[in-house]
CHARMM internal coordinates of N, CA and C (Angstrom, degrees):
IC EDIT
DIST 1 N 1 CA 1.4764
DIST 1 CA 1 C 1.5204
ANGL 1 N 1 CA 1 C 112.65
DIST 1 C 2 N 1.3037
ANGL 1 CA 1 C 2 N 117.04
DIHE 1 N 1 CA 1 C 2 N -34.08
DIST 2 N 2 CA 1.4979
ANGL 1 C 2 N 2 CA 125.99
DIHE 1 CA 1 C 2 N 2 CA -177.03
DIST 2 CA 2 C 1.5454
ANGL 2 N 2 CA 2 C 109.26
DIHE 1 C 2 N 2 CA 2 C -64.78
DIST 2 C 3 N 1.3585
ANGL 2 CA 2 C 3 N 113.23
DIHE 2 N 2 CA 2 C 3 N -45.49
DIST 3 N 3 CA 1.4527
ANGL 2 C 3 N 3 CA 117.31
DIHE 2 CA 2 C 3 N 3 CA 177.64
DIST 3 CA 3 C 1.5104
ANGL 3 N 3 CA 3 C 113.89
DIHE 2 C 3 N 3 CA 3 C -62.82
DIST 3 C 4 N 1.3453
ANGL 3 CA 3 C 4 N 114.79
DIHE 3 N 3 CA 3 C 4 N -37.53
DIST 4 N 4 CA 1.4675
ANGL 3 C 4 N 4 CA 117.54
DIHE 3 CA 3 C 4 N 4 CA 177.95
DIST 4 CA 4 C 1.5149
ANGL 4 N 4 CA 4 C 111.73
DIHE 3 C 4 N 4 CA 4 C -66.10
DIST 4 C 5 N 1.3307
ANGL 4 CA 4 C 5 N 117.61
DIHE 4 N 4 CA 4 C 5 N -42.50
DIST 5 N 5 CA 1.4564
ANGL 4 C 5 N 5 CA 123.49
DIHE 4 CA 4 C 5 N 5 CA 178.03
DIST 5 CA 5 C 1.5861
ANGL 5 N 5 CA 5 C 109.73
DIHE 4 C 5 N 5 CA 5 C -60.43
DIST 5 C 6 N 1.3523
ANGL 5 CA 5 C 6 N 115.34
DIHE 5 N 5 CA 5 C 6 N -41.57
DIST 6 N 6 CA 1.4429
ANGL 5 C 6 N 6 CA 119.35
DIHE 5 CA 5 C 6 N 6 CA -179.23
DIST 6 CA 6 C 1.4969
ANGL 6 N 6 CA 6 C 107.50
DIHE 5 C 6 N 6 CA 6 C -69.04
DIST 6 C 7 N 1.2495
ANGL 6 CA 6 C 7 N 123.18
DIHE 6 N 6 CA 6 C 7 N -35.50
DIST 7 N 7 CA 1.4747
ANGL 6 C 7 N 7 CA 126.63
DIHE 6 CA 6 C 7 N 7 CA 179.38
DIST 7 CA 7 C 1.5058
ANGL 7 N 7 CA 7 C 107.45
DIHE 6 C 7 N 7 CA 7 C -65.60
DIST 7 C 8 N 1.3044
ANGL 7 CA 7 C 8 N 117.88
DIHE 7 N 7 CA 7 C 8 N -46.85
DIST 8 N 8 CA 1.4321
ANGL 7 C 8 N 8 CA 123.33
DIHE 7 CA 7 C 8 N 8 CA -178.18
DIST 8 CA 8 C 1.5474
ANGL 8 N 8 CA 8 C 109.99
DIHE 7 C 8 N 8 CA 8 C -61.15
DIST 8 C 9 N 1.3188
ANGL 8 CA 8 C 9 N 116.74
DIHE 8 N 8 CA 8 C 9 N -46.53
DIST 9 N 9 CA 1.3950
ANGL 8 C 9 N 9 CA 121.77
DIHE 8 CA 8 C 9 N 9 CA 179.39
DIST 9 CA 9 C 1.5149
ANGL 9 N 9 CA 9 C 113.54
DIHE 8 C 9 N 9 CA 9 C -63.96
DIST 9 C 10 N 1.3037
ANGL 9 CA 9 C 10 N 115.44
DIHE 9 N 9 CA 9 C 10 N -39.00
DIST 10 N 10 CA 1.4867
ANGL 9 C 10 N 10 CA 121.10
DIHE 9 CA 9 C 10 N 10 CA 174.22
DIST 10 CA 10 C 1.5242
ANGL 10 N 10 CA 10 C 112.72
DIHE 9 C 10 N 10 CA 10 C -62.75
DIST 10 C 11 N 1.3384
ANGL 10 CA 10 C 11 N 118.96
DIHE 10 N 10 CA 10 C 11 N -41.25
DIST 11 N 11 CA 1.3788
ANGL 10 C 11 N 11 CA 122.84
DIHE 10 CA 10 C 11 N 11 CA -179.80
DIST 11 CA 11 C 1.5417
ANGL 11 N 11 CA 11 C 113.19
DIHE 10 C 11 N 11 CA 11 C -68.35
DIST 11 C 12 N 1.3788
ANGL 11 CA 11 C 12 N 113.75
DIHE 11 N 11 CA 11 C 12 N -37.49
DIST 12 N 12 CA 1.4278
ANGL 11 C 12 N 12 CA 120.15
DIHE 11 CA 11 C 12 N 12 CA 176.69
DIST 12 CA 12 C 1.5656
ANGL 12 N 12 CA 12 C 110.73
DIHE 11 C 12 N 12 CA 12 C -65.85
DIST 12 C 13 N 1.2928
ANGL 12 CA 12 C 13 N 114.97
DIHE 12 N 12 CA 12 C 13 N -41.57
DIST 13 N 13 CA 1.4919
ANGL 12 C 13 N 13 CA 117.99
DIHE 12 CA 12 C 13 N 13 CA 177.79
DIST 13 CA 13 C 1.4712
ANGL 13 N 13 CA 13 C 111.75
DIHE 12 C 13 N 13 CA 13 C -66.49
DIST 13 C 14 N 1.3646
ANGL 13 CA 13 C 14 N 119.56
DIHE 13 N 13 CA 13 C 14 N -37.57
DIST 14 N 14 CA 1.4704
ANGL 13 C 14 N 14 CA 121.85
DIHE 13 CA 13 C 14 N 14 CA 174.57
DIST 14 CA 14 C 1.4624
ANGL 14 N 14 CA 14 C 111.74
DIHE 13 C 14 N 14 CA 14 C -64.99
DIST 14 C 15 N 1.3052
ANGL 14 CA 14 C 15 N 116.89
DIHE 14 N 14 CA 14 C 15 N -41.55
DIST 15 N 15 CA 1.4918
ANGL 14 C 15 N 15 CA 120.00
DIHE 14 CA 14 C 15 N 15 CA 176.44
DIST 15 CA 15 C 1.5131
ANGL 15 N 15 CA 15 C 114.01
DIHE 14 C 15 N 15 CA 15 C -61.40
DIST 15 C 16 N 1.3210
ANGL 15 CA 15 C 16 N 117.25
DIHE 15 N 15 CA 15 C 16 N -41.93
DIST 16 N 16 CA 1.4559
ANGL 15 C 16 N 16 CA 119.60
DIHE 15 CA 15 C 16 N 16 CA 177.09
DIST 16 CA 16 C 1.5498
ANGL 16 N 16 CA 16 C 112.81
DIHE 15 C 16 N 16 CA 16 C -68.32
DIST 16 C 17 N 1.3340
ANGL 16 CA 16 C 17 N 115.38
DIHE 16 N 16 CA 16 C 17 N -34.41
DIST 17 N 17 CA 1.4526
ANGL 16 C 17 N 17 CA 119.40
DIHE 16 CA 16 C 17 N 17 CA 178.63
DIST 17 CA 17 C 1.6214
ANGL 17 N 17 CA 17 C 107.99
DIHE 16 C 17 N 17 CA 17 C -64.47
DIST 17 C 18 N 1.2911
ANGL 17 CA 17 C 18 N 114.13
DIHE 17 N 17 CA 17 C 18 N -48.84
DIST 18 N 18 CA 1.4524
ANGL 17 C 18 N 18 CA 117.03
DIHE 17 CA 17 C 18 N 18 CA -179.66
DIST 18 CA 18 C 1.4829
ANGL 18 N 18 CA 18 C 114.47
DIHE 17 C 18 N 18 CA 18 C -64.54
DIST 18 C 19 N 1.3208
ANGL 18 CA 18 C 19 N 117.25
DIHE 18 N 18 CA 18 C 19 N -28.90
DIST 19 N 19 CA 1.4899
ANGL 18 C 19 N 19 CA 121.35
DIHE 18 CA 18 C 19 N 19 CA 178.47
DIST 19 CA 19 C 1.4373
ANGL 19 N 19 CA 19 C 110.56
DIHE 18 C 19 N 19 CA 19 C -70.06
DIST 19 C 20 N 1.3500
ANGL 19 CA 19 C 20 N 120.91
DIHE 19 N 19 CA 19 C 20 N -25.08
DIST 20 N 20 CA 1.4523
ANGL 19 C 20 N 20 CA 123.16
DIHE 19 CA 19 C 20 N 20 CA 176.73
DIST 20 CA 20 C 1.4558
ANGL 20 N 20 CA 20 C 111.95
DIHE 19 C 20 N 20 CA 20 C -76.18
DIST 20 C 21 N 1.2829
ANGL 20 CA 20 C 21 N 120.58
DIHE 20 N 20 CA 20 C 21 N -14.75
DIST 21 N 21 CA 1.4532
ANGL 20 C 21 N 21 CA 125.47
DIHE 20 CA 20 C 21 N 21 CA -176.24
DIST 21 CA 21 C 1.5490
ANGL 21 N 21 CA 21 C 110.38
DIHE 20 C 21 N 21 CA 21 C -94.40
DIST 21 C 22 N 1.3242
ANGL 21 CA 21 C 22 N 115.52
DIHE 21 N 21 CA 21 C 22 N 66.20
DIST 22 N 22 CA 1.4790
ANGL 21 C 22 N 22 CA 116.44
DIHE 21 CA 21 C 22 N 22 CA -174.17
DIST 22 CA 22 C 1.6100
ANGL 22 N 22 CA 22 C 107.01
DIHE 21 C 22 N 22 CA 22 C -94.43
DIST 22 C 23 N 1.3561
ANGL 22 CA 22 C 23 N 112.05
DIHE 22 N 22 CA 22 C 23 N 162.37
DIST 23 N 23 CA 1.4512
ANGL 22 C 23 N 23 CA 119.76
DIHE 22 CA 22 C 23 N 23 CA 179.73
DIST 23 CA 23 C 1.5123
ANGL 23 N 23 CA 23 C 111.75
DIHE 22 C 23 N 23 CA 23 C -79.37
DIST 23 C 24 N 1.3686
ANGL 23 CA 23 C 24 N 118.98
DIHE 23 N 23 CA 23 C 24 N -9.11
DIST 24 N 24 CA 1.4481
ANGL 23 C 24 N 24 CA 117.99
DIHE 23 CA 23 C 24 N 24 CA 178.32
DIST 24 CA 24 C 1.4848
ANGL 24 N 24 CA 24 C 110.90
DIHE 23 C 24 N 24 CA 24 C -74.20
DIST 24 C 25 N 1.4108
ANGL 24 CA 24 C 25 N 114.47
DIHE 24 N 24 CA 24 C 25 N 122.02
DIST 25 N 25 CA 1.3902
ANGL 24 C 25 N 25 CA 119.67
DIHE 24 CA 24 C 25 N 25 CA 179.39
DIST 25 CA 25 C 1.5826
ANGL 25 N 25 CA 25 C 110.87
DIHE 24 C 25 N 25 CA 25 C -86.49
DIST 25 C 26 N 1.2388
ANGL 25 CA 25 C 26 N 116.04
DIHE 25 N 25 CA 25 C 26 N 139.21
DIST 26 N 26 CA 1.4359
ANGL 25 C 26 N 26 CA 120.35
DIHE 25 CA 25 C 26 N 26 CA 178.33
DIST 26 CA 26 C 1.4745
ANGL 26 N 26 CA 26 C 110.58
DIHE 25 C 26 N 26 CA 26 C -82.49
DIST 26 C 27 N 1.3430
ANGL 26 CA 26 C 27 N 118.71
DIHE 26 N 26 CA 26 C 27 N 174.52
DIST 27 N 27 CA 1.4903
ANGL 26 C 27 N 27 CA 122.78
DIHE 26 CA 26 C 27 N 27 CA 179.88
DIST 27 CA 27 C 1.5317
ANGL 27 N 27 CA 27 C 114.95
DIHE 26 C 27 N 27 CA 27 C -55.70
DIST 27 C 28 N 1.2843
ANGL 27 CA 27 C 28 N 116.12
DIHE 27 N 27 CA 27 C 28 N -36.82
DIST 28 N 28 CA 1.4804
ANGL 27 C 28 N 28 CA 119.84
DIHE 27 CA 27 C 28 N 28 CA -178.09
DIST 28 CA 28 C 1.5363
ANGL 28 N 28 CA 28 C 109.83
DIHE 27 C 28 N 28 CA 28 C -68.42
DIST 28 C 29 N 1.3584
ANGL 28 CA 28 C 29 N 115.61
DIHE 28 N 28 CA 28 C 29 N -44.50
DIST 29 N 29 CA 1.4291
ANGL 28 C 29 N 29 CA 120.31
DIHE 28 CA 28 C 29 N 29 CA 176.53
DIST 29 CA 29 C 1.5920
ANGL 29 N 29 CA 29 C 111.86
DIHE 28 C 29 N 29 CA 29 C -60.97
DIST 29 C 30 N 1.3083
ANGL 29 CA 29 C 30 N 117.61
DIHE 29 N 29 CA 29 C 30 N -42.50
DIST 30 N 30 CA 1.4850
ANGL 29 C 30 N 30 CA 123.27
DIHE 29 CA 29 C 30 N 30 CA 179.61
DIST 30 CA 30 C 1.5893
ANGL 30 N 30 CA 30 C 107.24
DIHE 29 C 30 N 30 CA 30 C -63.91
DIST 30 C 31 N 1.2956
ANGL 30 CA 30 C 31 N 116.67
DIHE 30 N 30 CA 30 C 31 N -43.85
DIST 31 N 31 CA 1.4866
ANGL 30 C 31 N 31 CA 121.47
DIHE 30 CA 30 C 31 N 31 CA -179.45
DIST 31 CA 31 C 1.5315
ANGL 31 N 31 CA 31 C 108.75
DIHE 30 C 31 N 31 CA 31 C -61.49
DIST 31 C 32 N 1.3657
ANGL 31 CA 31 C 32 N 114.18
DIHE 31 N 31 CA 31 C 32 N -44.18
DIST 32 N 32 CA 1.4795
ANGL 31 C 32 N 32 CA 116.36
DIHE 31 CA 31 C 32 N 32 CA -179.89
DIST 32 CA 32 C 1.4971
ANGL 32 N 32 CA 32 C 114.37
DIHE 31 C 32 N 32 CA 32 C -65.15
DIST 32 C 33 N 1.3254
ANGL 32 CA 32 C 33 N 114.95
DIHE 32 N 32 CA 32 C 33 N -34.11
DIST 33 N 33 CA 1.5169
ANGL 32 C 33 N 33 CA 119.03
DIHE 32 CA 32 C 33 N 33 CA 177.22
DIST 33 CA 33 C 1.6017
ANGL 33 N 33 CA 33 C 107.42
DIHE 32 C 33 N 33 CA 33 C -68.75
DIST 33 C 34 N 1.2460
ANGL 33 CA 33 C 34 N 118.18
DIHE 33 N 33 CA 33 C 34 N -42.86
DIST 34 N 34 CA 1.4681
ANGL 33 C 34 N 34 CA 119.42
DIHE 33 CA 33 C 34 N 34 CA 177.24
DIST 34 CA 34 C 1.5107
ANGL 34 N 34 CA 34 C 111.73
DIHE 33 C 34 N 34 CA 34 C -59.59
DIST 34 C 35 N 1.2859
ANGL 34 CA 34 C 35 N 114.11
DIHE 34 N 34 CA 34 C 35 N -42.81
DIST 35 N 35 CA 1.5439
ANGL 34 C 35 N 35 CA 118.50
DIHE 34 CA 34 C 35 N 35 CA 179.86
DIST 35 CA 35 C 1.5503
ANGL 35 N 35 CA 35 C 108.05
DIHE 34 C 35 N 35 CA 35 C -62.20
DIST 35 C 36 N 1.3146
ANGL 35 CA 35 C 36 N 115.56
DIHE 35 N 35 CA 35 C 36 N -47.89
DIST 36 N 36 CA 1.4410
ANGL 35 C 36 N 36 CA 120.31
DIHE 35 CA 35 C 36 N 36 CA 179.03
DIST 36 CA 36 C 1.5047
ANGL 36 N 36 CA 36 C 113.77
DIHE 35 C 36 N 36 CA 36 C -54.89
DIST 36 C 37 N 1.3980
ANGL 36 CA 36 C 37 N 114.24
DIHE 36 N 36 CA 36 C 37 N -47.40
DIST 37 N 37 CA 1.4211
ANGL 36 C 37 N 37 CA 117.70
DIHE 36 CA 36 C 37 N 37 CA 177.63
DIST 37 CA 37 C 1.5469
ANGL 37 N 37 CA 37 C 113.97
DIHE 36 C 37 N 37 CA 37 C -61.18
DIST 37 C 38 N 1.3315
ANGL 37 CA 37 C 38 N 115.74
DIHE 37 N 37 CA 37 C 38 N -42.97
DIST 38 N 38 CA 1.4678
ANGL 37 C 38 N 38 CA 120.43
DIHE 37 CA 37 C 38 N 38 CA -179.41
DIST 38 CA 38 C 1.5152
ANGL 38 N 38 CA 38 C 109.88
DIHE 37 C 38 N 38 CA 38 C -63.16
DIST 38 C 39 N 1.3499
ANGL 38 CA 38 C 39 N 117.88
DIHE 38 N 38 CA 38 C 39 N -42.65
DIST 39 N 39 CA 1.3810
ANGL 38 C 39 N 39 CA 120.01
DIHE 38 CA 38 C 39 N 39 CA -179.95
DIST 39 CA 39 C 1.4814
ANGL 39 N 39 CA 39 C 113.14
DIHE 38 C 39 N 39 CA 39 C -63.75
DIST 39 C 40 N 1.3611
ANGL 39 CA 39 C 40 N 117.33
DIHE 39 N 39 CA 39 C 40 N -37.57
DIST 40 N 40 CA 1.4883
ANGL 39 C 40 N 40 CA 122.40
DIHE 39 CA 39 C 40 N 40 CA -179.94
DIST 40 CA 40 C 1.4745
ANGL 40 N 40 CA 40 C 109.09
DIHE 39 C 40 N 40 CA 40 C -66.64
DIST 40 C 41 N 1.4270
ANGL 40 CA 40 C 41 N 117.98
DIHE 40 N 40 CA 40 C 41 N -42.51
DIST 41 N 41 CA 1.4425
ANGL 40 C 41 N 41 CA 120.42
DIHE 40 CA 40 C 41 N 41 CA -178.76
DIST 41 CA 41 C 1.5594
ANGL 41 N 41 CA 41 C 108.85
DIHE 40 C 41 N 41 CA 41 C -65.56
DIST 41 C 42 N 1.3710
ANGL 41 CA 41 C 42 N 118.00
DIHE 41 N 41 CA 41 C 42 N -43.32
DIST 42 N 42 CA 1.4358
ANGL 41 C 42 N 42 CA 119.10
DIHE 41 CA 41 C 42 N 42 CA 177.63
DIST 42 CA 42 C 1.5328
ANGL 42 N 42 CA 42 C 112.54
DIHE 41 C 42 N 42 CA 42 C -58.43
DIST 42 C 43 N 1.3210
ANGL 42 CA 42 C 43 N 115.35
DIHE 42 N 42 CA 42 C 43 N -42.60
DIST 43 N 43 CA 1.4876
ANGL 42 C 43 N 43 CA 117.71
DIHE 42 CA 42 C 43 N 43 CA 175.82
DIST 43 CA 43 C 1.4640
ANGL 43 N 43 CA 43 C 114.50
DIHE 42 C 43 N 43 CA 43 C -60.65
DIST 43 C 44 N 1.2926
ANGL 43 CA 43 C 44 N 118.54
DIHE 43 N 43 CA 43 C 44 N -40.57
DIST 44 N 44 CA 1.4525
ANGL 43 C 44 N 44 CA 124.20
DIHE 43 CA 43 C 44 N 44 CA 177.06
DIST 44 CA 44 C 1.5139
ANGL 44 N 44 CA 44 C 110.00
DIHE 43 C 44 N 44 CA 44 C -61.50
DIST 44 C 45 N 1.2836
ANGL 44 CA 44 C 45 N 116.95
DIHE 44 N 44 CA 44 C 45 N -45.03
DIST 45 N 45 CA 1.4603
ANGL 44 C 45 N 45 CA 123.40
DIHE 44 CA 44 C 45 N 45 CA -178.13
DIST 45 CA 45 C 1.5851
ANGL 45 N 45 CA 45 C 109.67
DIHE 44 C 45 N 45 CA 45 C -65.10
DIST 45 C 46 N 1.2914
ANGL 45 CA 45 C 46 N 115.48
DIHE 45 N 45 CA 45 C 46 N -38.12
DIST 46 N 46 CA 1.4563
ANGL 45 C 46 N 46 CA 121.06
DIHE 45 CA 45 C 46 N 46 CA -177.18
DIST 46 CA 46 C 1.5435
ANGL 46 N 46 CA 46 C 105.75
DIHE 45 C 46 N 46 CA 46 C -70.45
DIST 46 C 47 N 1.2587
ANGL 46 CA 46 C 47 N 116.65
DIHE 46 N 46 CA 46 C 47 N -42.62
DIST 47 N 47 CA 1.5183
ANGL 46 C 47 N 47 CA 121.75
DIHE 46 CA 46 C 47 N 47 CA -178.96
DIST 47 CA 47 C 1.5879
ANGL 47 N 47 CA 47 C 109.15
DIHE 46 C 47 N 47 CA 47 C -63.98
DIST 47 C 48 N 1.3494
ANGL 47 CA 47 C 48 N 117.68
DIHE 47 N 47 CA 47 C 48 N -42.32
DIST 48 N 48 CA 1.4362
ANGL 47 C 48 N 48 CA 119.62
DIHE 47 CA 47 C 48 N 48 CA 175.03
DIST 48 CA 48 C 1.5111
ANGL 48 N 48 CA 48 C 112.08
DIHE 47 C 48 N 48 CA 48 C -59.76
DIST 48 C 49 N 1.3312
ANGL 48 CA 48 C 49 N 117.29
DIHE 48 N 48 CA 48 C 49 N -43.95
DIST 49 N 49 CA 1.4342
ANGL 48 C 49 N 49 CA 120.75
DIHE 48 CA 48 C 49 N 49 CA -174.20
DIST 49 CA 49 C 1.5356
ANGL 49 N 49 CA 49 C 108.53
DIHE 48 C 49 N 49 CA 49 C -68.84
DIST 49 C 50 N 1.3028
ANGL 49 CA 49 C 50 N 118.30
DIHE 49 N 49 CA 49 C 50 N -42.02
DIST 50 N 50 CA 1.4757
ANGL 49 C 50 N 50 CA 119.85
DIHE 49 CA 49 C 50 N 50 CA 177.14
DIST 50 CA 50 C 1.5080
ANGL 50 N 50 CA 50 C 114.91
DIHE 49 C 50 N 50 CA 50 C -64.96
DIST 50 C 51 N 1.3600
ANGL 50 CA 50 C 51 N 116.95
DIHE 50 N 50 CA 50 C 51 N -29.22
DIST 51 N 51 CA 1.4228
ANGL 50 C 51 N 51 CA 122.56
DIHE 50 CA 50 C 51 N 51 CA 175.38
DIST 51 CA 51 C 1.5641
ANGL 51 N 51 CA 51 C 108.74
DIHE 50 C 51 N 51 CA 51 C -69.11
DIST 51 C 52 N 1.3394
ANGL 51 CA 51 C 52 N 112.60
DIHE 51 N 51 CA 51 C 52 N -44.33
DIST 52 N 52 CA 1.4959
ANGL 51 C 52 N 52 CA 113.18
DIHE 51 CA 51 C 52 N 52 CA -179.59
DIST 52 CA 52 C 1.5247
ANGL 52 N 52 CA 52 C 113.36
DIHE 51 C 52 N 52 CA 52 C -68.55
DIST 52 C 53 N 1.3468
ANGL 52 CA 52 C 53 N 115.84
DIHE 52 N 52 CA 52 C 53 N -37.06
DIST 53 N 53 CA 1.4651
ANGL 52 C 53 N 53 CA 120.63
DIHE 52 CA 52 C 53 N 53 CA 177.50
DIST 53 CA 53 C 1.6019
ANGL 53 N 53 CA 53 C 109.24
DIHE 52 C 53 N 53 CA 53 C -64.78
DIST 53 C 54 N 1.3029
ANGL 53 CA 53 C 54 N 116.08
DIHE 53 N 53 CA 53 C 54 N -38.21
DIST 54 N 54 CA 1.4469
ANGL 53 C 54 N 54 CA 119.31
DIHE 53 CA 53 C 54 N 54 CA 177.57
DIST 54 CA 54 C 1.4491
ANGL 54 N 54 CA 54 C 115.86
DIHE 53 C 54 N 54 CA 54 C -62.43
DIST 54 C 55 N 1.3277
ANGL 54 CA 54 C 55 N 114.44
DIHE 54 N 54 CA 54 C 55 N -40.71
DIST 55 N 55 CA 1.4723
ANGL 54 C 55 N 55 CA 122.97
DIHE 54 CA 54 C 55 N 55 CA 176.55
DIST 55 CA 55 C 1.4697
ANGL 55 N 55 CA 55 C 111.89
DIHE 54 C 55 N 55 CA 55 C -64.92
DIST 55 C 56 N 1.3418
ANGL 55 CA 55 C 56 N 117.63
DIHE 55 N 55 CA 55 C 56 N -44.39
DIST 56 N 56 CA 1.4404
ANGL 55 C 56 N 56 CA 121.93
DIHE 55 CA 55 C 56 N 56 CA 177.94
DIST 56 CA 56 C 1.4762
ANGL 56 N 56 CA 56 C 112.70
DIHE 55 C 56 N 56 CA 56 C -66.17
DIST 56 C 57 N 1.3174
ANGL 56 CA 56 C 57 N 118.42
DIHE 56 N 56 CA 56 C 57 N -36.07
DIST 57 N 57 CA 1.4001
ANGL 56 C 57 N 57 CA 120.04
DIHE 56 CA 56 C 57 N 57 CA -177.69
DIST 57 CA 57 C 1.5303
ANGL 57 N 57 CA 57 C 109.10
DIHE 56 C 57 N 57 CA 57 C -74.61
DIST 57 C 58 N 1.3015
ANGL 57 CA 57 C 58 N 118.50
DIHE 57 N 57 CA 57 C 58 N -32.58
DIST 58 N 58 CA 1.4266
ANGL 57 C 58 N 58 CA 120.82
DIHE 57 CA 57 C 58 N 58 CA 174.82
DIST 58 CA 58 C 1.5592
ANGL 58 N 58 CA 58 C 111.42
DIHE 57 C 58 N 58 CA 58 C -64.33
DIST 58 C 59 N 1.3328
ANGL 58 CA 58 C 59 N 114.55
DIHE 58 N 58 CA 58 C 59 N -41.25
DIST 59 N 59 CA 1.5067
ANGL 58 C 59 N 59 CA 119.04
DIHE 58 CA 58 C 59 N 59 CA 177.71
DIST 59 CA 59 C 1.4632
ANGL 59 N 59 CA 59 C 111.14
DIHE 58 C 59 N 59 CA 59 C -61.91
DIST 59 C 60 N 1.3291
ANGL 59 CA 59 C 60 N 115.97
DIHE 59 N 59 CA 59 C 60 N -42.94
DIST 60 N 60 CA 1.4319
ANGL 59 C 60 N 60 CA 121.78
DIHE 59 CA 59 C 60 N 60 CA 179.51
DIST 60 CA 60 C 1.4704
ANGL 60 N 60 CA 60 C 111.78
DIHE 59 C 60 N 60 CA 60 C -63.27
DIST 60 C 61 N 1.3416
ANGL 60 CA 60 C 61 N 119.21
DIHE 60 N 60 CA 60 C 61 N -40.04
DIST 61 N 61 CA 1.4304
ANGL 60 C 61 N 61 CA 123.62
DIHE 60 CA 60 C 61 N 61 CA 178.70
DIST 61 CA 61 C 1.5607
ANGL 61 N 61 CA 61 C 108.71
DIHE 60 C 61 N 61 CA 61 C -66.99
DIST 61 C 62 N 1.3181
ANGL 61 CA 61 C 62 N 115.60
DIHE 61 N 61 CA 61 C 62 N -38.48
DIST 62 N 62 CA 1.5170
ANGL 61 C 62 N 62 CA 116.28
DIHE 61 CA 61 C 62 N 62 CA 178.51
DIST 62 CA 62 C 1.5522
ANGL 62 N 62 CA 62 C 111.76
DIHE 61 C 62 N 62 CA 62 C -65.38
DIST 62 C 63 N 1.3743
ANGL 62 CA 62 C 63 N 116.60
DIHE 62 N 62 CA 62 C 63 N -35.71
DIST 63 N 63 CA 1.4305
ANGL 62 C 63 N 63 CA 120.47
DIHE 62 CA 62 C 63 N 63 CA 177.19
DIST 63 CA 63 C 1.5092
ANGL 63 N 63 CA 63 C 112.46
DIHE 62 C 63 N 63 CA 63 C -66.63
DIST 63 C 64 N 1.3380
ANGL 63 CA 63 C 64 N 114.75
DIHE 63 N 63 CA 63 C 64 N -38.56
DIST 64 N 64 CA 1.5082
ANGL 63 C 64 N 64 CA 118.38
DIHE 63 CA 63 C 64 N 64 CA -178.64
DIST 64 CA 64 C 1.5254
ANGL 64 N 64 CA 64 C 105.58
DIHE 63 C 64 N 64 CA 64 C -69.13
DIST 64 C 65 N 1.3236
ANGL 64 CA 64 C 65 N 116.57
DIHE 64 N 64 CA 64 C 65 N -39.91
DIST 65 N 65 CA 1.4916
ANGL 64 C 65 N 65 CA 116.84
DIHE 64 CA 64 C 65 N 65 CA -178.95
DIST 65 CA 65 C 1.5047
ANGL 65 N 65 CA 65 C 112.26
DIHE 64 C 65 N 65 CA 65 C -61.99
DIST 65 C 66 N 1.3707
ANGL 65 CA 65 C 66 N 113.46
DIHE 65 N 65 CA 65 C 66 N -45.92
DIST 66 N 66 CA 1.5272
ANGL 65 C 66 N 66 CA 120.22
DIHE 65 CA 65 C 66 N 66 CA -179.66
DIST 66 CA 66 C 1.5141
ANGL 66 N 66 CA 66 C 109.34
DIHE 65 C 66 N 66 CA 66 C -61.69
DIST 66 C 67 N 1.3689
ANGL 66 CA 66 C 67 N 119.07
DIHE 66 N 66 CA 66 C 67 N -40.23
DIST 67 N 67 CA 1.3971
ANGL 66 C 67 N 67 CA 119.61
DIHE 66 CA 66 C 67 N 67 CA -176.42
DIST 67 CA 67 C 1.5762
ANGL 67 N 67 CA 67 C 114.38
DIHE 66 C 67 N 67 CA 67 C -72.99
DIST 67 C 68 N 1.3306
ANGL 67 CA 67 C 68 N 117.24
DIHE 67 N 67 CA 67 C 68 N -19.52
DIST 68 N 68 CA 1.4511
ANGL 67 C 68 N 68 CA 121.48
DIHE 67 CA 67 C 68 N 68 CA 179.53
DIST 68 CA 68 C 1.5296
ANGL 68 N 68 CA 68 C 111.99
DIHE 67 C 68 N 68 CA 68 C -99.12
DIST 68 C 69 N 1.3015
ANGL 68 CA 68 C 69 N 118.89
DIHE 68 N 68 CA 68 C 69 N -1.84
DIST 69 N 69 CA 1.4530
ANGL 68 C 69 N 69 CA 122.49
DIHE 68 CA 68 C 69 N 69 CA 175.00
DIST 69 CA 69 C 1.5469
ANGL 69 N 69 CA 69 C 109.53
DIHE 68 C 69 N 69 CA 69 C -71.71
DIST 69 C 70 N 1.3051
ANGL 69 CA 69 C 70 N 115.81
DIHE 69 N 69 CA 69 C 70 N 137.09
DIST 70 N 70 CA 1.3988
ANGL 69 C 70 N 70 CA 119.72
DIHE 69 CA 69 C 70 N 70 CA 179.67
DIST 70 CA 70 C 1.4953
ANGL 70 N 70 CA 70 C 113.53
DIHE 69 C 70 N 70 CA 70 C -90.21
END
COOR INIT
IC SEED 1 N 1 CA 1 C
IC BUILD
């Protein structure tokens, strides 16, 4: 009978533990997700800007090289 009671108590504890793992995100989780999305968007924009600047710098370098050729 003691093993049965222990098993029942273990199953109840497991059930309560799993009940606490809901899919409903709290306000802190939602805020964290918004921050993550904002940071990812900012990183993408910075990457695009540096790519554009790199291309423009390369073009300027080519122009300087062409103008200094004899």
